[in-house]
SEZAVO-544949 format. One record per atom (N, C-alpha, C): x, y, z. Coordinates in steps of 0.05 Angstrom, whole numbers, plus 32768, in hexadecimal, padded with zeros to 4 digits. Layout:
<atoms>
<<X Y Z>>
...
</atoms>
This chain:
<atoms>
<<83BE 7E32 8521>>
<<83D7 7E3A 851B>>
<<83E5 7E2F 8503>>
<<83F1 7E39 84F3>>
<<83FD 7E2C 84DC>>
<<841B 7E37 84D7>>
<<8425 7E32 84BF>>
<<843F 7E38 84B7>>
<<8447 7E55 84BE>>
<<8438 7E69 84B5>>
<<843E 7E84 84B5>>
<<8438 7E8E 84D1>>
<<842B 7E7F 84E7>>
<<8425 7E87 84FE>>
<<8428 7E70 8512>>
<<8442 7E68 8517>>
<<8446 7E4B 8525>>
<<8441 7E51 8544>>
<<843A 7E3E 8551>>
<<8438 7E3C 856D>>
<<8452 7E42 857B>>
<<8458 7E56 858A>>
<<8470 7E5A 8599>>
<<8477 7E4B 85B2>>
<<848A 7E3C 85B2>>
<<848D 7E29 85C8>>
<<84A7 7E32 85D8>>
<<84A8 7E30 85F2>>
<<84C1 7E31 8602>>
<<84C6 7E16 860F>>
<<84E0 7E0E 860B>>
<<84E4 7DF4 8617>>
<<84F6 7DF9 862E>>
<<84ED 7DEC 8647>>
<<84FB 7DEE 865F>>
<<8508 7DD4 866B>>
<<8520 7DD1 866E>>
<<8529 7DB5 8679>>
<<8548 7DBC 867E>>
<<8551 7DB6 8697>>
<<8569 7DB9 86A0>>
<<8581 7DA9 8695>>
<<8577 7D94 8686>>
<<8588 7D82 867A>>
<<858A 7D8A 865D>>
<<85A4 7D90 8658>>
<<85AA 7D9D 863A>>
<<859E 7D87 8626>>
<<85A6 7D6F 8628>>
<<85A1 7D5B 8614>>
<<8584 7D55 8610>>
<<8579 7D55 862C>>
<<8557 7D54 8628>>
<<854F 7D69 8616>>
<<8555 7D80 8620>>
<<854A 7D9A 8615>>
<<854F 7D9C 85FA>>
<<8561 7D95 85EE>>
<<856D 7D96 85D2>>
<<855C 7D7D 85C4>>
<<8559 7D6A 85D0>>
<<854A 7D53 85C2>>
<<852B 7D5D 85C1>>
<<8520 7D68 85D2>>
<<8505 7D6F 85D2>>
<<8505 7D87 85B8>>
<<8517 7D98 85B9>>
<<8515 7DAD 85A2>>
<<8515 7DA0 8587>>
<<8528 7D89 8586>>
<<852C 7D7C 856D>>
<<8513 7D71 8566>>
<<8505 7D63 8577>>
<<84E9 7D56 8573>>
<<84D8 7D6B 8564>>
<<84D8 7D85 856C>>
<<84C7 7D96 8564>>
<<84CE 7DA3 8548>>
<<84E7 7DA1 8543>>
<<84F5 7DB1 852B>>
<<84E7 7DB0 8512>>
<<84DC 7D99 8509>>
<<84CD 7D98 84EE>>
<<84B4 7D9E 84F1>>
<<84A4 7DA4 8505>>
<<848A 7DAA 8505>>
<<8484 7DC4 84FB>>
<<8476 7DC7 84E3>>
<<8472 7DE3 84D6>>
<<8462 7DF6 84E8>>
<<844E 7DE9 84F8>>
<<8440 7DFB 8508>>
<<844A 7DFF 8525>>
<<8461 7DFB 852B>>
<<846E 7DFB 8544>>
<<8489 7E09 8541>>
<<848E 7E1E 8555>>
<<84A9 7E29 8554>>
<<84B3 7E2C 8571>>
<<84CB 7E1E 8575>>
<<84DA 7E24 8592>>
<<84E4 7E41 8590>>
<<84DA 7E53 859F>>
<<84E2 7E6B 85A2>>
<<84F9 7E72 85B9>>
<<84FA 7E5E 85CD>>
<<850D 7E63 85E3>>
<<8510 7E48 85EF>>
<<852A 7E47 8601>>
<<8535 7E33 860F>>
<<8538 7E3F 862D>>
<<8536 7E28 863E>>
<<853C 7E33 865A>>
<<8545 7E1A 8669>>
<<855B 7E1F 867D>>
<<856A 7E07 8685>>
<<8562 7E06 86A6>>
<<8555 7E1E 86B0>>
<<854D 7E20 86CD>>
<<8531 7E30 86CD>>
<<8528 7E2C 86E5>>
<<850F 7E39 86E9>>
<<850E 7E59 86EA>>
<<8525 7E63 86F1>>
<<8525 7E80 86ED>>
<<8528 7E8A 86D2>>
<<8538 7E7D 86C4>>
<<853B 7E83 86A6>>
<<8521 7E7F 869A>>
<<8513 7E67 86A1>>
<<84F9 7E63 8695>>
<<84E6 7E7A 8695>>
<<84E3 7E88 86AD>>
<<84D2 7E9F 86B5>>
<<84DB 7EB3 86A2>>
<<84F5 7EB9 86A0>>
<<8502 7ECF 868E>>
<<84FB 7ECC 8670>>
<<84FF 7EB4 866A>>
<<84FB 7EAD 864E>>
<<84DD 7EAF 8644>>
<<84CE 7EA8 8656>>
<<84B1 7EA8 8651>>
<<84AA 7EC5 864A>>
<<84B2 7ED8 865B>>
<<84AF 7EF2 865D>>
<<84BB 7EFF 8640>>
<<84D0 7EF2 8639>>
<<84E0 7F01 861F>>
<<84CF 7EF7 8607>>
<<84CD 7EDB 8602>>
<<84C5 7ED2 85EA>>
<<84A5 7ECB 85EA>>
<<8497 7ED0 85FF>>
<<8478 7ED3 85FF>>
<<846E 7EB6 85F1>>
<<8478 7E9E 85FB>>
<<846F 7E84 85ED>>
<<844D 7E81 85F3>>
<<8444 7E73 85E1>>
<<842B 7E69 85E2>>
<<8428 7E4F 85F5>>
<<8439 7E3D 85F5>>
<<843E 7E22 8601>>
<<845D 7E22 860C>>
<<845E 7E1C 8626>>
<<8477 7E16 8634>>
<<8478 7DF5 863B>>
<<848A 7DEB 8631>>
<<8492 7DCF 8639>>
<<84A5 7DCF 8652>>
<<849B 7DC7 8667>>
<<84A7 7DCF 8683>>
<<84AE 7DB2 8691>>
<<84C9 7DB1 8694>>
<<84D2 7D9E 86A9>>
<<84CE 7DA8 86C5>>
<<84C8 7D95 86DA>>
<<84C3 7DA0 86F3>>
<<84DE 7D9F 8707>>
<<84F1 7D8E 8701>>
<<8506 7D8E 8713>>
<<851E 7D9E 8709>>
<<8517 7DB7 8712>>
<<852B 7DCB 8709>>
<<853C 7DD9 871C>>
<<8555 7DE4 8715>>
<<8560 7DF5 872A>>
<<855A 7E13 8729>>
<<8562 7E22 873D>>
<<855B 7E3D 873D>>
<<853D 7E42 874B>>
<<8528 7E3C 873A>>
<<850F 7E3C 8742>>
<<8505 7E22 8735>>
<<84F2 7E12 8747>>
<<84ED 7DF7 873C>>
<<84D1 7DFF 872C>>
<<84CA 7DE9 8718>>
<<84B7 7DED 8706>>
<<849D 7DF5 870B>>
<<8493 7DEA 8726>>
<<8477 7DF4 872E>>
<<847A 7E10 8731>>
<<848F 7E1D 8741>>
<<848D 7E3B 8744>>
<<8490 7E4A 872C>>
<<849F 7E3E 8719>>
<<84A5 7E4C 86FD>>
<<848A 7E4F 86F0>>
<<847A 7E35 86F2>>
<<845D 7E36 86E6>>
<<844E 7E4E 86F4>>
<<8451 7E52 870D>>
<<843D 7E63 871A>>
<<8447 7E83 870F>>
<<8461 7E88 870F>>
<<846A 7EA3 8707>>
<<8465 7EA9 86EC>>
<<8464 7E94 86D8>>
<<8461 7E98 86BB>>
<<8445 7E9D 86B8>>
<<8434 7E8D 86C8>>
<<8419 7E91 86C2>>
<<840D 7EAA 86CE>>
<<8419 7EB4 86E1>>
<<8412 7ECD 86F1>>
<<8415 7EE3 86DF>>
<<842B 7EE3 86CE>>
<<8430 7EF8 86B9>>
<<8424 7EF2 869F>>
<<8422 7EDA 869B>>
<<8414 7ED6 867D>>
<<8401 7EBF 8683>>
<<83EA 7EC6 8689>>
<<83D4 7EB2 868F>>
<<83CB 7E9E 8678>>
<<83D0 7EA8 865F>>
<<83C6 7E96 864B>>
<<83DC 7E82 863F>>
<<83F2 7E80 864A>>
<<8405 7E6F 8642>>
<<83FF 7E52 864A>>
<<83FF 7E44 8637>>
<<83F9 7E26 863D>>
<<8411 7E13 8645>>
<<840E 7E09 865E>>
<<8429 7DFC 8667>>
<<8426 7DDB 866A>>
<<8439 7DCF 865C>>
<<8439 7DB2 865C>>
<<844F 7DAB 866D>>
<<844A 7D9A 8683>>
<<8460 7D8D 8692>>
<<846E 7D77 8686>>
<<8489 7D78 8685>>
<<8497 7D62 867B>>
<<849E 7D4F 8692>>
<<8496 7D39 8690>>
<<849D 7D25 86A9>>
<<84B1 7D0F 86A2>>
<<84C1 7D0B 86B3>>
<<84D1 7CF5 86B5>>
<<84C9 7CD9 86C3>>
<<84D8 7CC8 86C5>>
<<84D3 7CB1 86D4>>
<<84CB 7CB8 86EC>>
<<84B4 7CA9 86FA>>
<<84A9 7CAC 8717>>
<<84A9 7CC9 871F>>
<<849E 7CD8 870D>>
<<849A 7CF7 8715>>
<<847B 7CFF 8718>>
<<846A 7CE9 8718>>
<<844E 7CEA 871B>>
<<8446 7CFE 8730>>
<<8456 7CFB 8748>>
<<844D 7D0B 8763>>
<<8453 7D25 8761>>
<<8467 7D2C 874E>>
<<8468 7D4B 874C>>
<<8457 7D54 8739>>
<<8448 7D4A 8727>>
<<8435 7D56 8712>>
<<841E 7D61 871E>>
<<8412 7D54 8730>>
<<83FC 7D62 873B>>
<<83FE 7D82 8746>>
<<8412 7D86 8756>>
<<8418 7DA2 875D>>
<<841B 7DB2 8746>>
<<8427 7DAD 872E>>
<<842B 7DB7 8715>>
<<840E 7DC0 870A>>
<<83FB 7DA8 870A>>
<<83E0 7DAE 8701>>
<<83D4 7DBF 8711>>
<<83D9 7DC3 872C>>
<<83CC 7DD4 873E>>
<<83D7 7DF1 8739>>
<<83EE 7DF4 872F>>
<<83FB 7E0B 8729>>
<<83ED 7E1A 870F>>
<<83E3 7E07 86FF>>
<<83D6 7E10 86E7>>
<<83E2 7E04 86CD>>
<<83EE 7DEF 86CC>>
<<83F5 7DE0 86B6>>
<<83DD 7DD2 86A7>>
<<83DF 7DD1 868C>>
<<83CA 7DC8 8680>>
<<83CE 7DAB 8677>>
<<83E3 7D9F 867C>>
<<83E8 7D84 8676>>
<<8403 7D7B 8679>>
<<8409 7D63 8676>>
<<8422 7D57 867C>>
<<842A 7D41 866B>>
<<8441 7D3E 8668>>
<<844D 7D2B 8651>>
<<8467 7D21 8656>>
<<8469 7D04 8655>>
<<8480 7CF6 865A>>
<<8495 7D00 8646>>
<<84AE 7D01 8652>>
<<84C8 7D0B 8642>>
<<84CF 7CF4 862C>>
<<84C1 7CDD 862F>>
<<84C9 7CC7 861E>>
<<84B2 7CC1 8609>>
<<84A1 7CD7 8609>>
<<8486 7CD6 85F8>>
<<8492 7CD6 85D9>>
<<8481 7CCF 85C7>>
<<8489 7CCE 85AD>>
<<8483 7CEB 85A1>>
<<8493 7CF5 858A>>
<<848E 7D0E 857F>>
<<8474 7D19 857C>>
<<8462 7D02 856E>>
<<8449 7D0B 856B>>
<<8439 7D14 8584>>
<<843E 7D07 859C>>
<<8431 7D0D 85B4>>
<<8438 7D2A 85BC>>
<<8455 7D2E 85B9>>
<<845D 7D4E 85BE>>
<<844C 7D5F 85AB>>
<<844A 7D5C 8594>>
<<843F 7D6E 857E>>
<<841F 7D70 8589>>
<<8417 7D5A 858B>>
<<83F9 7D5E 8595>>
<<83EF 7D6B 85AF>>
<<8404 7D67 85C1>>
<<8400 7D75 85DB>>
<<8404 7D94 85D8>>
<<8419 7D9C 85C7>>
<<841D 7DB8 85C4>>
<<8404 7DC4 85B5>>
<<83F9 7DB4 85A1>>
<<83E5 7DC1 8591>>
<<83CA 7DC2 85A3>>
<<83C6 7DB0 85B4>>
<<83AF 7DB0 85C3>>
<<83AF 7DC3 85D8>>
<<83C6 7DCA 85E7>>
<<83C9 7DDC 85FD>>
<<83CB 7DF8 85F1>>
<<83D5 7DF7 85DB>>
<<83D5 7E16 85CC>>
<<83B6 7E21 85C8>>
<<83A2 7E0D 85C9>>
<<8388 7E1A 85C5>>
<<837A 7E18 85E0>>
<<838B 7E14 85F5>>
<<837E 7E17 8610>>
<<8372 7DFD 861A>>
<<8376 7DE6 860A>>
<<836B 7DCB 8611>>
<<8380 7DBB 8624>>
<<8377 7DAA 8634>>
<<8384 7D98 8642>>
<<8396 7D82 8635>>
<<83AA 7D78 863E>>
<<83B9 7D60 8635>>
<<83BF 7D4E 8649>>
<<83AF 7D39 8649>>
<<83B1 7D26 8661>>
<<83B3 7D08 8653>>
<<83CD 7D00 864E>>
<<83D1 7CE6 8643>>
<<83CA 7CD1 8656>>
<<83BC 7CBB 864C>>
<<83B1 7CA7 865B>>
<<83C5 7C99 8671>>
<<83DA 7C90 866A>>
<<83EC 7C85 8676>>
<<83F4 7C8F 868F>>
<<83FB 7CAA 868B>>
<<8405 7CBA 86A2>>
<<83F0 7CC2 86B5>>
<<83D7 7CC7 86A8>>
<<83BF 7CCF 86B6>>
<<83B9 7CB9 86C8>>
<<83BA 7C9E 86C1>>
<<83B1 7C88 86D4>>
<<83C5 7C87 86EB>>
<<83E1 7C8E 86E7>>
<<83F0 7C8C 86FE>>
<<83EA 7CA9 8710>>
<<83E5 7CBC 8703>>
<<83DF 7CD3 8715>>
<<83C6 7CCE 8726>>
<<83B1 7CC3 8717>>
<<839A 7CC2 8727>>
<<839A 7CB0 873F>>
<<83AF 7C9D 873F>>
<<83B3 7C8E 8755>>
<<83BF 7C9E 876E>>
<<83C9 7CB8 8767>>
<<83D6 7CC6 877C>>
<<83C0 7CD7 8787>>
<<83A4 7CDC 8779>>
<<8396 7CF0 8782>>
<<8384 7CE4 879B>>
<<8379 7CF7 87AC>>
<<836A 7CEB 87BD>>
<<834B 7CF5 87BA>>
<<833B 7CE6 87C0>>
<<831D 7CE9 87B9>>
<<8310 7CFC 87CF>>
<<830B 7D17 87CA>>
<<82FF 7D28 87DD>>
<<82E3 7D22 87E7>>
<<82D6 7D14 87D4>>
<<82B7 7D11 87DC>>
<<82B1 7CF5 87D0>>
<<829E 7CE7 87DC>>
<<8293 7CCC 87D2>>
<<8288 7CD1 87B7>>
<<828C 7CBF 87A6>>
<<8285 7CC0 8788>>
<<8269 7CCB 8786>>
<<8258 7CBA 8795>>
<<823B 7CC1 8792>>
<<8233 7CE0 879B>>
<<8241 7CE4 87B0>>
<<823E 7D00 87B6>>
<<8243 7D15 87A3>>
<<825A 7D10 879A>>
<<8263 7D22 8786>>
<<8253 7D23 8770>>
<<824C 7D0E 8765>>
<<823D 7D0C 874A>>
<<8221 7D1C 874F>>
<<8216 7D18 8769>>
<<81FB 7D24 8772>>
<<8200 7D44 8770>>
<<8218 7D4D 8777>>
<<821D 7D6B 8777>>
<<8219 7D76 875A>>
<<8221 7D68 8746>>
<<8223 7D72 872A>>
<<8207 7D72 871E>>
<<8200 7D88 8713>>
<<81E8 7D85 86FF>>
<<81ED 7D76 86E6>>
<<81D7 7D72 86D8>>
<<81DB 7D63 86C2>>
<<81ED 7D74 86AB>>
<<81E8 7D8B 86A6>>
<<81FA 7D9C 8696>>
<<8215 7D9F 86A3>>
<<821B 7DA0 86BD>>
<<8235 7DA0 86C6>>
<<8247 7D88 86BF>>
<<8236 7D72 86C2>>
<<8242 7D56 86BA>>
<<824B 7D56 86A2>>
<<8238 7D5F 868B>>
<<8241 7D62 866F>>
<<825B 7D71 8670>>
<<825B 7D89 867A>>
<<8270 7D98 8675>>
<<828B 7D8D 867D>>
<<8285 7D7E 8696>>
<<829F 7D73 86A4>>
<<82AA 7D5D 8691>>
<<8299 7D4A 8686>>
<<829D 7D38 8675>>
<<82AF 7D40 865C>>
<<82A6 7D59 864F>>
<<82B3 7D62 8635>>
<<82CC 7D6E 8644>>
<<82CD 7D7C 865A>>
<<82E7 7D88 8665>>
<<82FC 7D74 8669>>
<<82F5 7D5D 8676>>
<<8303 7D49 867C>>
<<8312 7D3B 865F>>
<<8304 7D3D 864D>>
<<830F 7D37 8636>>
<<8322 7D4B 8624>>
<<8328 7D5C 8633>>
<<833A 7D76 862C>>
<<832A 7D87 8619>>
<<8315 7D8E 8618>>
<<8303 7DA2 8609>>
<<8306 7DBB 8614>>
<<8309 7DD3 8603>>
<<830E 7DEB 860A>>
<<82F1 7DF6 8611>>
<<82ED 7E0C 861D>>
<<82D2 7E1A 8621>>
<<82C2 7E1B 8607>>
<<82D2 7E24 85F4>>
<<82C4 7E2D 85DB>>
<<82BC 7E14 85CC>>
<<82CA 7DFF 85D0>>
<<82BE 7DE6 85BF>>
<<82A6 7DDC 85CE>>
<<82A7 7DDA 85ED>>
<<8291 7DD3 85FA>>
<<8278 7DDF 85F7>>
<<827D 7DFA 85F2>>
<<826A 7E0F 85EE>>
<<8259 7E06 85D3>>
<<8269 7E02 85BE>>
<<825E 7DF5 85A4>>
<<8253 7DDE 85A4>>
<<8260 7DCA 85B3>>
<<8253 7DB4 85B6>>
<<8238 7DB1 85C2>>
<<8231 7DC0 85D6>>
<<821B 7DC2 85E8>>
<<8208 7DD6 85DF>>
<<8211 7DE8 85CE>>
<<8201 7DFD 85C1>>
<<81F7 7E10 85D7>>
<<820D 7E17 85E7>>
<<8208 7E2B 85FC>>
<<821D 7E42 85FB>>
<<8219 7E5A 8608>>
<<822E 7E6E 8607>>
<<8247 7E63 8616>>
<<825D 7E70 860B>>
<<8277 7E6C 8619>>
<<8278 7E74 8636>>
<<8269 7E8C 8639>>
<<826B 7E94 8656>>
<<8259 7E84 8669>>
<<8247 7E72 865E>>
<<8237 7E5F 866F>>
<<8248 7E47 8672>>
<<8259 7E40 865D>>
<<826C 7E2D 8666>>
<<8283 7E31 867B>>
<<8288 7E4A 867A>>
<<829D 7E53 8691>>
<<8291 7E53 86AD>>
<<8278 7E58 86AF>>
<<8267 7E59 86C2>>
<<8263 7E3D 86CF>>
<<825D 7E2A 86BD>>
<<825B 7E0B 86C2>>
<<8278 7E04 86CE>>
<<828C 7E0A 86BF>>
<<82A8 7DFE 86C8>>
<<82AD 7E0F 86E4>>
<<82A8 7E24 86E7>>
<<82AC 7E30 8702>>
<<829C 7E1D 8719>>
<<8283 7E1A 8716>>
<<8274 7E0A 8728>>
<<827F 7DEA 872D>>
<<8286 7DE3 8716>>
<<8292 7DC7 8714>>
<<82AF 7DC6 872A>>
<<82BE 7DD9 8724>>
<<82D5 7DDB 8733>>
<<82D3 7DE0 8754>>
<<82BF 7DF2 8755>>
<<82B5 7DF2 8774>>
<<82AB 7DDA 8780>>
<<8299 7DCB 8774>>
<<828C 7DB3 877C>>
<<82A2 7D9D 877D>>
<<82B6 7D9B 876E>>
<<82C7 7D87 876D>>
<<82E2 7D91 8783>>
<<82E4 7DA8 878C>>
<<82F6 7DB3 879E>>
<<830E 7DB2 8792>>
<<8311 7DBD 8777>>
<<832C 7DBD 8768>>
<<832C 7DD9 875F>>
<<8345 7DE1 8756>>
<<834B 7DFD 874C>>
<<834A 7E02 8731>>
<<834C 7DEC 8721>>
<<8350 7DF2 86FD>>
<<8342 7DD9 86EE>>
<<8342 7DDE 86D9>>
<<8331 7DCA 86C5>>
<<8340 7DAE 86C3>>
<<835B 7DB0 86C6>>
<<8369 7D97 86C3>>
<<8367 7D84 86DF>>
<<8366 7D94 86F4>>
<<8364 7D88 870E>>
<<8347 7D79 8710>>
<<8336 7D89 8701>>
<<8316 7D82 8705>>
<<8317 7D66 86F2>>
<<8325 7D6A 86DA>>
<<8325 7D4D 86C9>>
<<8330 7D38 86D8>>
<<8343 7D3A 86E7>>
<<8355 7D27 86F7>>
<<8341 7D1D 870A>>
<<8335 7D30 8719>>
<<8323 7D26 8731>>
<<830B 7D14 8723>>
<<82FD 7D21 870D>>
<<82E9 7D13 8705>>
<<82ED 7CF7 86F8>>
<<8309 7CF2 86EE>>
<<830F 7CDA 86E7>>
<<8319 7CC6 8700>>
<<831E 7CD7 8714>>
<<8326 7CC5 872C>>
<<830C 7CB9 8739>>
<<82F6 7CCC 8739>>
<<82E0 7CC2 8744>>
<<82CE 7CB2 8732>>
<<82D4 7CAE 8719>>
<<82C7 7C9E 8705>>
<<82A9 7CAD 86FD>>
<<82AE 7CCA 86FF>>
<<8296 7CD9 86F4>>
<<8296 7CDB 86D5>>
<<82AF 7CDA 86C8>>
<<82AD 7CDD 86A8>>
<<82C2 7CC7 86A3>>
<<82BD 7CC1 8686>>
<<82D1 7CB2 8678>>
<<82D9 7CBE 8660>>
<<82EA 7CD1 8663>>
<<82F3 7CE0 864A>>
<<8302 7CD0 8636>>
<<8301 7CD5 861F>>
<<8311 7CCA 860B>>
<<8320 7CE0 85FB>>
<<8337 7CDB 85EE>>
<<8346 7CF0 85E1>>
<<833A 7CF6 85C9>>
<<833C 7D0D 85BF>>
<<832E 7D17 85A7>>
<<833B 7D0B 8590>>
</atoms>
């Protein structure tokens, strides 16, 4: 995306000052355009349908409809939208249900401007955004579904490679290029990994893989 074709962003937060503050952070980015705002979950769903954003920055503690349900409804209608959860203090427990609903990442409301910009750019490409500090807190809340050795033995060598790149936030297309295999093959490997880890999406897979010590991803 560039100046003539910016990433369209919807900002959702029930606190007016916070919402406007996030919008102000994004204001001068040439490749990002705020196309809508919403102050509650119902309005978020309506605005997403109206302005067709590529990325939604979504608070979870919302009136009318909570953030997790808003995520489900938005993605049911627009599966390609990338959703980044905005977290406040002590909200880690609420993040996992949002990830399970389909969010591609999460970001503290206190994050620096550059983190907001990078998260939006990554998620707009279908890649995950897992900031290390928040991820460590979230990992502590995850339960281990299988013993580490048992889980590791379930994965083939190629599946382990795919999982490591997936946990680093890589898209299927980038993984395919890195491993010199077809993108459809990557999707098959990802599907097998999700089944074996007992999770429903790639971000959950990345979190469980880190929780189990199966991967040591680094930010790109």
